[in-house]
Backbone as CSV, one residue per row, in Angstrom:
resi,resn,N_x,N_y,N_z,CA_x,CA_y,CA_z,C_x,C_y,C_z
1,MET,-13.157,-12.186,-20.804,-12.529,-11.357,-20.657,-12.043,-11.475,-19.090
2,ALA,-10.614,-11.336,-18.842,-10.266,-11.284,-17.311,-10.293,-10.065,-16.903
3,GLU,-10.455,-10.051,-15.385,-10.751,-8.885,-14.567,-9.920,-9.069,-13.401
4,GLU,-9.691,-7.900,-12.750,-9.271,-8.062,-11.462,-10.022,-7.363,-10.507
5,GLN,-10.134,-7.800,-9.211,-10.956,-7.061,-8.358,-9.682,-6.469,-7.274
6,LEU,-9.988,-4.844,-7.057,-9.176,-3.911,-6.220,-9.590,-3.547,-5.127
7,VAL,-8.853,-3.139,-4.405,-9.016,-2.417,-3.265,-8.494,-1.034,-3.501
8,THR,-9.061,0.159,-3.534,-8.453,1.430,-3.876,-8.384,2.321,-2.793
9,PHE,-7.568,3.038,-2.838,-7.315,3.838,-1.713,-6.457,5.347,-2.109
10,SER,-6.499,6.285,-0.994,-5.714,7.626,-1.761,-4.680,7.670,-0.896
11,LEU,-3.848,8.381,-1.589,-2.548,9.322,-0.799,-2.488,10.505,-1.367
12,GLY,-3.003,11.700,-0.650,-3.291,12.943,-1.468,-4.115,12.796,-2.324
13,SER,-3.764,13.455,-3.384,-4.631,13.508,-4.665,-4.600,12.156,-5.526
14,GLU,-3.652,11.444,-5.583,-3.293,9.997,-6.350,-4.278,9.283,-5.685
15,GLU,-4.699,8.069,-6.862,-5.405,7.010,-6.312,-4.603,5.932,-6.671
16,PHE,-4.827,4.746,-5.959,-3.864,3.753,-6.026,-4.754,2.279,-5.907
17,GLY,-4.490,1.273,-6.246,-4.979,-0.144,-6.239,-4.038,-1.203,-5.625
18,VAL,-4.838,-2.123,-4.983,-4.016,-3.155,-4.668,-5.204,-4.424,-5.055
19,ASP,-4.626,-5.606,-5.237,-5.061,-6.806,-5.360,-6.025,-7.181,-4.113
20,ILE,-7.443,-7.451,-4.022,-8.119,-7.707,-3.110,-7.759,-8.978,-2.526
21,MET,-7.080,-10.095,-3.321,-6.805,-11.143,-2.667,-5.631,-11.170,-1.682
22,ARG,-4.953,-10.005,-1.638,-4.055,-9.977,-0.696,-4.374,-9.225,0.540
23,VAL,-5.357,-8.539,0.541,-5.966,-7.914,1.646,-6.423,-8.688,2.626
24,GLN,-6.223,-8.630,3.908,-6.718,-9.487,5.148,-8.054,-8.745,5.424
25,GLU,-7.700,-7.238,5.592,-8.523,-6.629,6.368,-8.268,-4.973,6.401
26,ILE,-9.316,-4.090,6.500,-8.904,-2.671,6.613,-9.276,-2.391,8.061
27,ILE,-8.432,-1.572,8.798,-8.714,-1.253,10.055,-8.486,0.420,10.234
28,ARG,-9.018,0.913,11.357,-8.826,2.275,11.736,-7.470,2.282,12.568
29,ILE,-6.714,3.263,12.534,-5.148,3.270,12.877,-5.137,3.025,14.439
30,PRO,-4.653,1.996,14.958,-4.541,1.894,16.514,-3.398,2.482,16.929
31,PRO,-2.859,2.512,18.107,-1.415,3.175,18.774,-0.594,2.196,17.911
32,ILE,0.709,2.863,17.471,1.680,2.183,16.898,2.803,2.585,17.524
33,THR,3.476,1.576,17.976,4.684,1.382,18.579,6.103,1.453,17.698
34,ARG,6.784,2.515,18.075,8.011,2.658,17.324,9.019,1.650,17.476
35,VAL,9.715,1.365,16.371,10.630,0.281,16.567,12.116,0.819,16.334
36,PRO,13.282,0.955,17.217,14.256,1.299,17.013,15.045,0.736,15.824
37,LYS,15.920,1.596,15.061,16.509,1.416,13.820,15.957,0.816,12.601
38,ALA,14.486,0.877,12.752,13.767,0.257,11.579,14.050,1.174,10.545
39,SER,13.657,0.801,9.195,13.753,1.739,8.246,12.913,2.872,8.208
40,GLU,13.097,4.180,7.667,12.507,5.356,7.703,10.919,5.288,7.498
41,TYR,10.669,4.339,6.485,9.318,4.225,6.346,8.431,3.167,7.045
42,VAL,9.095,2.374,8.059,8.531,1.467,8.866,8.093,2.409,10.001
43,GLU,6.639,2.570,10.203,6.363,3.366,11.236,6.300,2.831,12.466
44,GLY,6.285,1.449,12.589,6.369,0.882,13.709,5.725,-0.274,13.584
45,VAL,5.090,-1.093,14.653,4.263,-2.303,14.956,2.980,-2.082,15.548
46,ILE,2.145,-2.751,15.233,0.704,-2.817,16.003,0.407,-4.205,16.500
47,ASN,-0.555,-4.264,17.557,-0.926,-5.419,18.068,-2.416,-5.887,17.434
48,LEU,-2.524,-6.719,16.597,-3.809,-6.983,16.061,-4.188,-8.417,16.441
49,ARG,-5.110,-8.390,17.404,-5.601,-9.573,17.922,-4.437,-10.596,18.228
50,GLY,-3.296,-9.727,18.980,-2.299,-10.815,19.751,-1.491,-11.028,18.560
51,ASN,-1.465,-10.755,17.279,-0.392,-10.792,16.486,0.194,-9.215,16.294
52,VAL,1.530,-9.399,16.239,2.323,-8.163,16.121,2.834,-7.889,14.453
53,ILE,2.278,-6.921,13.993,2.303,-6.391,12.684,2.950,-5.262,12.327
54,PRO,4.090,-5.237,11.530,4.776,-4.108,10.973,3.843,-3.220,10.305
55,VAL,3.841,-1.972,10.348,3.202,-0.887,9.561,4.097,-0.207,8.842
56,ILE,3.917,0.070,7.351,4.596,0.817,6.544,3.777,2.174,6.239
57,SER,4.550,3.386,6.161,4.102,4.509,5.673,4.251,4.636,4.378
58,LEU,3.208,4.345,3.459,3.015,4.555,1.977,3.763,5.760,1.695
59,ARG,3.296,6.908,2.081,3.754,8.319,2.072,5.365,8.371,2.009
60,THR,5.727,7.730,3.146,7.347,7.868,3.360,8.009,6.912,2.341
61,ARG,7.428,5.730,1.936,8.138,4.921,1.060,8.171,5.323,-0.234
62,PHE,7.127,6.388,-0.732,7.234,6.795,-1.765,7.593,8.289,-1.906
63,GLY,8.185,8.788,-0.870,8.809,10.022,-0.779,7.988,11.235,-0.754
64,MET,6.784,10.852,-0.317,5.627,12.044,-0.196,5.798,12.680,1.223
65,PRO,5.492,13.918,1.497,5.313,14.408,2.615,4.247,13.727,3.372
66,ARG,4.661,13.737,4.976,3.826,13.147,5.902,2.746,14.246,6.085
67,VAL,1.418,13.848,6.625,0.047,14.541,6.859,-0.303,13.975,8.174
68,GLU,-1.179,14.630,8.867,-1.724,14.492,9.937,-2.924,13.408,9.794
69,GLU,-3.112,12.519,10.825,-4.120,11.367,10.601,-5.406,12.023,10.621
70,THR,-6.383,11.429,9.953,-7.688,12.210,9.760,-8.464,10.968,10.183
71,ASP,-9.931,10.896,10.253,-11.231,10.185,10.495,-10.971,9.090,9.434
72,LEU,-10.535,9.481,8.197,-10.646,8.657,7.042,-9.206,7.651,6.945
73,SER,-8.137,8.072,7.683,-7.061,7.286,7.639,-7.126,5.929,8.137
74,ARG,-6.680,4.903,7.248,-6.555,3.450,7.455,-5.574,2.772,7.471
75,ILE,-5.313,1.388,7.928,-4.329,0.511,7.826,-4.886,-0.354,6.810
76,ILE,-4.212,-0.797,5.656,-4.791,-2.066,5.081,-3.685,-3.206,5.171
77,VAL,-4.245,-4.128,6.007,-3.462,-5.326,6.289,-3.465,-6.218,5.140
78,LEU,-2.259,-6.474,4.824,-1.845,-7.403,3.596,-1.076,-8.614,3.814
79,GLN,-1.307,-9.615,3.138,-0.321,-10.765,3.190,0.345,-10.913,1.947
80,VAL,1.563,-10.952,1.817,2.428,-10.738,0.758,3.505,-11.825,0.971
81,GLN,3.690,-12.768,0.108,5.114,-13.692,0.202,5.113,-14.418,1.574
82,ASN,3.842,-14.857,2.177,3.917,-15.088,3.707,4.065,-14.184,4.759
83,LYS,4.165,-12.958,4.286,4.395,-11.676,5.240,3.015,-10.992,5.336
84,VAL,2.909,-10.880,6.805,1.867,-9.971,7.177,2.060,-8.771,7.460
85,PHE,1.866,-7.756,6.982,2.040,-6.208,7.207,1.008,-5.421,6.830
86,GLY,0.949,-4.149,7.552,0.084,-3.076,7.110,0.710,-2.114,6.559
87,ILE,-0.251,-1.379,5.475,0.356,0.044,4.812,-0.964,1.208,5.339
88,ARG,-0.233,2.246,5.667,-0.930,3.286,6.287,-1.414,4.230,5.096
89,VAL,-2.721,4.354,4.876,-3.224,5.281,3.736,-4.027,6.401,4.145
90,ASP,-4.035,7.419,3.424,-5.093,8.329,3.676,-6.424,8.164,3.855
91,ALA,-6.802,7.246,2.956,-8.392,6.915,2.811,-8.517,5.768,2.077
92,VAL,-9.389,4.851,2.290,-9.846,3.672,1.592,-10.846,4.149,0.689
93,THR,-11.086,4.066,-0.706,-11.970,4.640,-1.415,-13.203,3.754,-1.885
94,GLU,-12.871,2.418,-2.390,-13.750,1.557,-2.793,-13.158,0.399,-3.311
95,VAL,-14.054,-0.847,-3.380,-13.697,-1.779,-4.002,-14.241,-1.954,-5.494
96,LEU,-13.462,-2.298,-6.420,-13.962,-2.285,-7.930,-13.450,-3.220,-8.615
97,ARG,-13.799,-3.683,-9.795,-13.258,-4.743,-11.015,-13.039,-3.984,-12.025
98,LEU,-11.888,-4.448,-12.469,-11.280,-3.905,-13.554,-10.961,-4.450,-14.573
99,ASP,-11.184,-4.463,-15.953,-10.936,-5.389,-16.832,-9.372,-5.381,-17.170
100,SER,-8.829,-6.590,-17.307,-7.379,-6.652,-17.707,-7.074,-5.868,-19.140
101,GLU,-7.779,-5.638,-19.953,-7.597,-4.822,-20.798,-7.570,-3.117,-20.720
102,GLY,-7.909,-2.888,-19.457,-7.977,-1.420,-19.091,-6.706,-1.082,-18.341
103,ILE,-5.498,-1.964,-18.110,-4.532,-2.018,-17.566,-3.412,-1.859,-18.395
104,GLU,-2.672,-0.569,-18.180,-1.649,-0.214,-19.167,-0.232,-0.572,-18.312
105,PRO,0.617,-0.771,-19.069,2.071,-0.969,-18.265,2.567,0.282,-17.619
106,PRO,3.260,0.227,-16.837,3.668,1.511,-15.950,4.493,2.459,-17.074
107,PRO,4.189,3.701,-16.975,5.033,4.836,-18.073,6.463,4.558,-17.703
108,PRO,7.148,5.042,-18.749,8.775,4.978,-18.780,9.170,6.114,-17.347
109,ILE,8.560,7.075,-17.237,8.636,7.896,-16.062,7.733,7.713,-15.147
110,SER,8.164,7.156,-14.166,7.272,6.482,-13.406,6.549,7.449,-12.169
111,LEU,6.160,8.676,-12.652,5.375,9.232,-11.711,5.911,9.734,-10.618
112,GLY,7.188,10.230,-10.673,7.898,10.454,-9.236,8.260,9.451,-8.211
113,MET,7.843,8.213,-8.644,8.140,7.030,-7.743,9.092,6.340,-8.262
114,ASP,9.405,5.323,-7.279,10.353,4.241,-7.883,9.573,3.118,-8.693
115,ALA,10.071,2.800,-9.833,9.173,2.087,-10.940,8.933,0.758,-10.370
116,GLN,9.658,0.317,-9.391,9.478,-1.155,-8.913,8.220,-1.012,-8.211
117,PHE,7.720,0.066,-7.731,6.632,-0.002,-6.748,5.187,-0.266,-7.835
118,ILE,5.451,0.008,-9.081,4.204,0.121,-9.649,4.020,-0.907,-10.983
119,ARG,3.059,-1.514,-10.910,2.877,-2.786,-11.895,1.873,-2.458,-13.222
120,GLY,1.423,-1.255,-12.763,0.600,-0.825,-14.160,-0.228,0.364,-13.665
121,VAL,-1.010,0.853,-14.828,-1.798,1.999,-14.692,-3.329,1.502,-15.041
122,GLY,-4.175,1.510,-14.132,-5.651,1.001,-14.651,-6.331,2.432,-15.166
123,LYS,-7.220,2.047,-16.267,-8.265,3.312,-16.766,-9.623,2.865,-16.293
124,ILE,-10.034,3.568,-15.592,-11.585,3.741,-15.322,-12.258,4.959,-15.564
125,GLU,-13.008,4.802,-17.011,-13.659,6.108,-17.337,-12.380,7.079,-17.558
126,GLU,-12.759,8.151,-16.767,-11.594,9.474,-16.812,-10.629,9.036,-15.744
127,ARG,-10.668,8.276,-14.828,-9.956,8.249,-13.603,-8.547,7.330,-14.195
128,LEU,-7.645,7.420,-13.374,-6.374,6.723,-13.560,-6.177,6.307,-12.163
129,LEU,-5.809,4.894,-12.301,-5.385,3.888,-10.947,-4.210,3.645,-10.949
130,ILE,-3.166,3.931,-10.090,-1.737,3.337,-10.176,-1.945,2.139,-9.332
131,LEU,-1.571,1.060,-10.003,-1.585,-0.416,-9.260,-0.459,-0.675,-8.732
132,LEU,-0.180,-0.973,-7.676,0.914,-1.298,-6.939,1.326,-2.928,-6.971
133,ASP,2.590,-2.920,-7.130,3.516,-4.194,-7.172,3.870,-4.375,-5.496
134,LEU,3.052,-5.239,-4.793,3.090,-5.204,-3.443,4.331,-6.231,-3.075
135,ASP,4.933,-6.863,-4.019,5.901,-7.788,-3.908,7.293,-6.867,-3.670
136,HIS,7.174,-5.598,-4.126,8.400,-4.582,-3.838,8.079,-3.652,-2.718
137,ILE,6.858,-3.515,-2.141,6.745,-2.454,-1.018,7.640,-3.029,-0.075
138,MET,7.724,-4.101,0.214,8.672,-4.797,1.441,9.912,-5.333,0.968
139,GLY,10.172,-5.299,-0.101,11.376,-6.087,-0.852,12.702,-5.177,-0.468
140,GLY,13.902,-5.884,-0.456,14.929,-5.326,-0.181,15.429,-5.056,1.003
141,GLU,14.577,-5.458,1.847,15.003,-5.423,3.372,16.344,-6.006,3.976
142,THR,17.050,-5.353,4.941,18.297,-6.147,5.591,17.705,-6.929,6.668
143,ASN,18.503,-7.817,7.081,18.149,-8.697,8.183,17.711,-8.198,9.692
144,ASN,18.118,-7.019,9.704,18.091,-6.131,11.155,16.675,-5.435,10.914
145,ASP,15.972,-5.490,9.835,14.784,-4.629,9.565,13.668,-5.419,10.261
146,VAL,12.574,-4.713,10.940,11.627,-5.257,11.691,10.513,-6.179,10.643
147,CYS,10.756,-5.926,9.413,9.923,-6.512,8.308,10.459,-7.785,7.664
148,ALA,11.879,-7.996,7.999,12.566,-9.057,7.252,12.322,-10.485,7.653
C-alpha cells in the first residue's frame, strides 16, 4: 500500500498538508523585507543564511483575512520546480503518513479556494486535510514578480 509523508499546518481552523519531500525546513518568522510591485500575496523576502527567499502569505493567496503573527506562526521553506520559497502559515501541526487510499480527489466546489491549489483531500479518522498542489502556489507569475 502506497503512502505519503506530509507536513501538516493550519490556517485558521483549516488544516493543510504538503509533501515532506518538498520541505527544506521550518523556521520562525524573521524580519520580512517588502518588495515594491510584487503580487499582493508576496509578503516580501527574507535572508536565510545568505540566500534571499521570497515569502508567500497563504492566507492572502487563498483570500483569507490577515491575522497577527503569534508564537506559533512559521515559514515553511519549500523547493518546487527548482524554486525555493517560503509559505507563511499560522502553525505547523505535525508530520504524518497518509495511505494513498485515504486521499480523495478535490470536491467540485473547492471549499472557497481556487481549485488549482488543491490536489486532494486526505481523510485521517475524523479529520479532513486539504492537500496542496505546490506547483500552482507560485504558478502563473509574470516576469516582473519577485518569484518569477
